C-alpha positions as CSV (number, residue, x, y, z in Angstrom):
1,X,83.1,75.0,80.9
2,X,84.3,77.4,78.2
3,X,82.7,80.6,79.4
4,X,82.8,82.7,82.6
5,X,81.0,85.6,84.0
6,X,82.8,88.9,83.7
7,X,82.1,92.6,84.1
8,X,82.7,95.1,81.3
9,X,82.2,98.8,81.1
10,X,82.2,101.7,78.7
11,X,78.5,102.4,78.2
12,X,77.8,104.1,81.5
13,X,77.5,101.3,84.1
14,X,79.1,97.9,84.7
15,X,77.6,95.1,82.7
16,X,77.8,91.4,83.6
17,X,78.4,89.2,80.5
18,X,79.3,85.6,79.6
19,X,82.8,85.7,78.1
20,X,85.3,83.1,77.0
21,X,87.6,81.9,79.7
22,X,91.0,83.3,78.9
23,X,94.0,81.0,78.5
24,X,97.5,81.7,79.9
25,X,100.2,82.2,77.3
26,X,103.9,82.3,77.6
27,X,105.0,84.2,80.8
28,X,101.4,84.4,82.0
29,X,99.3,82.8,84.7
30,X,95.5,82.4,85.0
31,X,93.9,83.1,88.3
32,X,90.6,81.8,89.6
33,X,89.4,85.0,91.2
34,X,88.2,84.9,94.8
35,X,87.9,88.6,95.2
36,X,88.4,91.8,93.1
37,X,88.7,95.3,94.4
38,X,86.5,98.2,93.1
39,X,88.4,101.4,92.6
40,X,87.5,104.9,91.5
41,X,89.3,104.2,88.3
42,X,86.7,101.5,87.6
43,X,84.0,104.1,87.7
44,X,85.7,106.0,84.9
45,X,86.1,102.9,82.9
46,X,82.5,101.9,83.4
47,X,81.3,105.4,82.6
48,X,83.2,105.4,79.3
49,X,85.2,108.5,80.1
50,X,88.7,107.1,79.6
51,X,89.1,108.8,76.2
52,X,88.3,112.1,77.9
53,X,91.5,111.8,79.9
54,X,93.5,110.6,76.9
55,X,94.5,107.3,78.5
56,X,92.7,104.8,76.2
57,X,91.3,104.5,72.7
58,X,87.6,104.6,72.1
59,X,86.4,101.0,72.2
60,X,83.0,99.4,72.4
61,X,83.8,98.1,75.9
62,X,86.6,97.6,78.4
63,X,87.2,94.9,81.0
64,X,86.7,96.0,84.6
65,X,88.9,95.5,87.6
66,X,92.6,96.1,88.5
67,X,93.0,94.1,91.7
68,X,92.6,90.4,92.0
69,X,93.1,87.8,94.8
70,X,92.7,84.2,94.2
71,X,94.4,80.9,93.2
72,X,96.5,80.1,90.2
73,X,94.9,77.4,88.1
74,X,96.9,77.6,84.9
75,X,100.4,78.6,84.0
76,X,102.2,79.4,80.7
77,X,105.7,78.5,79.7
78,X,108.5,80.2,81.6
79,X,106.6,80.9,84.8
80,X,107.9,80.2,88.3
81,X,104.4,80.0,89.9
82,X,102.5,76.7,90.2
83,X,98.8,75.8,90.1
84,X,97.2,76.0,93.5
85,X,99.2,79.0,94.8
86,X,97.3,81.7,96.5
87,X,98.2,85.1,94.9
88,X,97.4,88.7,94.5
89,X,97.7,90.5,91.1
90,X,97.4,93.8,89.4
91,X,96.0,94.1,85.9
92,X,97.5,97.3,84.6
93,X,96.4,97.4,80.9
94,X,93.2,99.3,80.2
95,X,92.3,97.9,76.8
96,X,91.5,94.3,77.7
97,X,88.2,92.6,77.0
98,X,88.0,91.2,80.5
99,X,90.0,91.9,83.6
100,X,90.0,91.2,87.4
101,X,86.2,91.5,88.0
102,X,85.5,88.1,86.5
103,X,85.6,84.5,87.5
104,X,89.0,84.1,85.9
105,X,91.7,86.5,84.8
106,X,95.0,86.1,82.9
107,X,97.9,88.3,83.9
108,X,101.6,88.5,83.2
109,X,103.6,86.7,85.9
110,X,105.5,89.9,86.8
111,X,102.2,91.4,87.9
112,X,101.6,88.6,90.5
113,X,102.9,88.1,94.0
114,X,102.2,85.4,96.7
115,X,99.1,86.3,98.8
116,X,99.7,87.9,102.2
117,X,99.8,85.5,105.1
118,X,97.1,85.6,107.6
119,X,94.5,87.8,105.8
120,X,91.5,86.8,103.7
121,X,91.3,87.0,99.9
122,X,88.7,89.8,100.3
123,X,91.2,91.8,102.4
124,X,94.1,91.1,100.0
125,X,92.1,92.3,97.0
126,X,92.1,95.9,98.5
127,X,95.9,96.0,98.2
128,X,97.5,96.0,94.7
129,X,96.4,99.2,92.9
130,X,96.2,101.4,96.0
131,X,99.4,100.3,97.6
132,X,101.5,100.4,94.4
133,X,100.1,103.9,93.6
134,X,101.1,105.1,97.1
135,X,104.5,103.4,97.0
136,X,105.4,104.8,93.6
137,X,104.2,108.3,94.5
138,X,106.5,108.2,97.5
139,X,109.4,107.0,95.4
140,X,108.7,110.0,93.1
141,X,109.0,112.5,95.9
142,X,112.6,111.2,96.5
143,X,112.5,112.3,100.2
144,X,115.0,111.1,102.7
145,X,114.2,110.1,106.3
146,X,113.1,113.0,108.4
147,X,111.6,115.1,105.6
148,X,108.0,116.2,105.6
149,X,105.1,115.1,103.3
150,X,101.5,116.1,103.2
151,X,99.0,113.4,102.3
152,X,95.5,114.6,101.4
153,X,92.6,112.2,101.5
154,X,94.6,110.4,104.2
155,X,91.7,108.3,105.4
156,X,90.9,107.0,101.9
157,X,92.2,103.9,100.2
158,X,95.3,105.3,98.6
159,X,95.9,108.0,101.2
160,X,95.8,105.6,104.1
161,X,98.5,103.4,102.5
162,X,100.5,106.5,101.6
163,X,100.5,107.6,105.3
164,X,101.5,104.1,106.5
165,X,104.3,103.7,103.9
166,X,105.6,107.2,104.4
167,X,105.8,106.7,108.2
168,X,107.6,103.4,107.6
169,X,110.2,105.2,105.6
170,X,110.8,107.6,108.4
171,X,109.1,110.6,106.9
172,X,107.2,113.1,109.0
173,X,103.6,113.0,107.8
174,X,100.9,115.7,107.8
175,X,97.5,113.9,107.2
176,X,94.6,115.9,105.8
177,X,91.2,114.2,106.2
178,X,87.7,114.6,107.6
179,X,87.5,115.9,111.2
180,X,86.3,112.5,112.5
181,X,89.3,110.7,110.9
182,X,92.0,112.1,113.1
183,X,92.4,109.0,115.3
184,X,92.4,106.8,112.3
185,X,95.2,108.6,110.4
186,X,97.3,109.1,113.5
187,X,97.1,105.4,113.9
188,X,98.5,105.0,110.4
189,X,101.5,107.0,111.6
190,X,100.7,110.7,110.9
191,X,102.5,113.1,113.1
192,X,100.2,116.1,112.4
193,X,96.5,116.2,111.4
194,X,94.7,118.9,109.4
195,X,90.9,118.8,109.0
196,X,89.7,119.2,105.4
197,X,87.4,122.1,106.5
198,X,90.5,124.2,107.4
199,X,92.4,126.4,105.0
200,X,94.9,123.7,103.9
201,X,97.9,125.8,103.1
202,X,97.6,127.9,106.2
203,X,96.9,125.0,108.5
204,X,99.9,123.0,107.2
205,X,102.2,126.0,107.5
206,X,101.2,126.5,111.1
207,X,102.5,123.0,111.8
208,X,105.4,123.0,109.3
209,X,106.7,126.5,108.9
210,X,107.6,127.4,105.2
211,X,105.7,124.3,104.0
212,X,106.2,120.6,103.5
213,X,108.8,119.1,101.3
214,X,106.2,117.1,99.2
215,X,102.5,116.6,98.7
216,X,100.7,113.5,97.7
217,X,97.3,114.8,96.6
218,X,95.0,111.8,96.8
219,X,92.0,114.1,97.5
220,X,92.6,116.3,94.4
221,X,92.9,119.6,96.3
222,X,95.0,121.1,93.6
223,X,96.1,124.7,94.3
224,X,95.1,124.4,98.0
225,X,97.5,121.5,98.4
226,X,100.2,123.4,96.4
227,X,99.9,126.3,98.9
228,X,101.0,123.9,101.6
229,X,104.2,123.0,99.7
230,X,107.5,124.8,100.2
231,X,109.2,126.6,97.2
232,X,110.9,124.0,95.0
233,X,109.0,121.0,96.6
234,X,107.4,118.1,94.9
235,X,103.7,117.9,94.2
236,X,102.2,114.5,93.2
237,X,98.7,114.2,91.8
238,X,97.2,110.8,91.1
239,X,94.4,111.8,88.7
240,X,94.8,112.7,85.0
241,X,94.1,116.3,84.0
242,X,94.0,117.9,87.5
243,X,97.6,118.9,88.1
244,X,98.0,122.6,89.2
245,X,100.5,125.0,87.6
246,X,104.0,124.4,88.9
247,X,104.3,127.8,90.8
248,X,107.3,128.8,92.9
249,X,109.7,126.4,91.3
250,X,107.8,123.4,92.4
251,X,108.0,120.0,90.6
252,X,104.4,119.0,89.8
253,X,103.8,115.6,88.3
254,X,101.1,112.9,87.8
255,X,101.8,109.4,89.0
256,X,100.0,106.4,87.7
257,X,100.7,102.9,89.1
258,X,102.8,100.4,87.2
259,X,103.2,96.7,87.5
260,X,106.3,96.1,89.7
261,X,106.8,92.6,91.0
262,X,109.3,93.3,93.8
263,X,107.2,96.1,95.2
264,X,104.0,94.0,95.0
265,X,105.8,91.1,96.8
266,X,107.0,93.5,99.5
267,X,103.5,94.9,99.9
268,X,102.2,91.4,100.3
269,X,104.8,90.7,103.0
270,X,104.1,93.9,104.9
271,X,100.4,93.3,104.8
272,X,101.0,89.8,106.2
273,X,103.0,91.2,109.0
274,X,100.2,93.7,109.8
275,X,102.2,96.7,108.8
276,X,99.7,97.7,106.1
277,X,96.1,97.9,106.9
278,X,93.8,96.2,104.4
279,X,90.4,97.9,105.0
280,X,87.2,96.4,103.5
281,X,84.2,98.7,103.4
282,X,81.8,96.1,102.0
283,X,81.5,93.2,99.7
284,X,79.1,92.6,96.7
285,X,78.6,89.7,94.3
286,X,79.4,90.3,90.6
287,X,75.8,90.8,89.7
288,X,75.5,93.7,92.2
289,X,78.5,95.6,90.7
290,X,76.3,98.5,89.8
291,X,75.3,98.9,93.5
292,X,79.0,98.8,94.5
293,X,79.8,101.5,91.9
294,X,77.0,103.7,93.2
295,X,78.1,103.3,96.8
296,X,81.7,104.2,95.8
297,X,80.6,107.2,93.8
298,X,78.6,108.5,96.8
299,X,81.8,108.9,98.7
300,X,82.6,108.7,102.4
301,X,84.0,105.2,102.4
302,X,86.8,104.2,104.8
303,X,88.3,101.3,102.9
304,X,87.6,99.5,99.6
305,X,84.6,97.7,98.2
306,X,85.3,94.2,97.0
307,X,83.4,92.0,94.5
308,X,83.3,88.2,95.0
309,X,82.6,86.0,91.9
C-alpha cells in the first residue's frame, strides 16, 4: 500500500483524500494513527481562515489534525523510539500536506511521548494540544503557590486542563463556566466558581478582593476578563487577534502551544495516574469529519471530539 486516507482543509470544510503515505526521515517517527483529536483550531484550518490571523501562508490546502494517538510503525535515524510502541504526539506545524487526521502521520521524535497507561487511544488523543496549551499558559503567568488565577471556559477542553494543572501547582483557582458546570469544575480543583451569566469582573472581585493575579482566558472574554485582573497582573489569551488592551499596567500576551517533549511526557504520566481528566465528547470515523466539525462549531461540548481512522 502506498496511499492512505487523510483529511485536508482550506476550502471551507474538511475533505477526505487519498494521499501518499509519508516516510519517516532522520529524527522522525511514523505513527499508525488510532485516534486523532478535533480542536477548534481545526475549524479555522478547514475554513481557510489561517491567513486572516497571520499564522500561515495562503496555500491550496492544509493537513488537518494536531493530536494523534497510535503505534509507531517506522523510525528514522537517531530516534530512541522503536516500532510497536504506543505513543501520543503533537503536530505543531500548520503548513503540512497531511497531519494527524489521517491513517498515518510523520512527526519529529521530540513531539512524541509514550502513551498514558490505563486509558484508551481515543482518550489519549484528547490530550496533547489542549494540555500543552494549558501548561504553557500557566508557565507564562509565572505564579507561585498560593497565588490566584481565573480560568474562563473552565469546563471546556483547554480550560478544564488549566484548572487541574493550576490546582496541582498549588494555585487558587477561580473557574468561570456555565451555571450547570459548577460541580464539574470544582471537581477539577477550582476553589471558587463564577457563572458566565454574572458580571465577570465584579463576581470575581467579590471572591478575590482587588482581583486575581492572572487570567487564562480560554473563553475569549477579553475586557470582561481583564476587569477581574488586579493592576499589574498577567492576562493570557489563547486566540490570535483578540487580546484586550493592556490597561492598568497589566501584562497581556497570547500563548500558542509549542512541541515540548518533557512536558508531553509528564502530561502522559499524569493522565495515566488519573490526575488529568481525558474527556471524550464523541467519536467519528474520518469520513464523518464534517459532522464532527459541525458539532464542535455548535458549542456546548464537555470534552473533545475524536476521529478514528
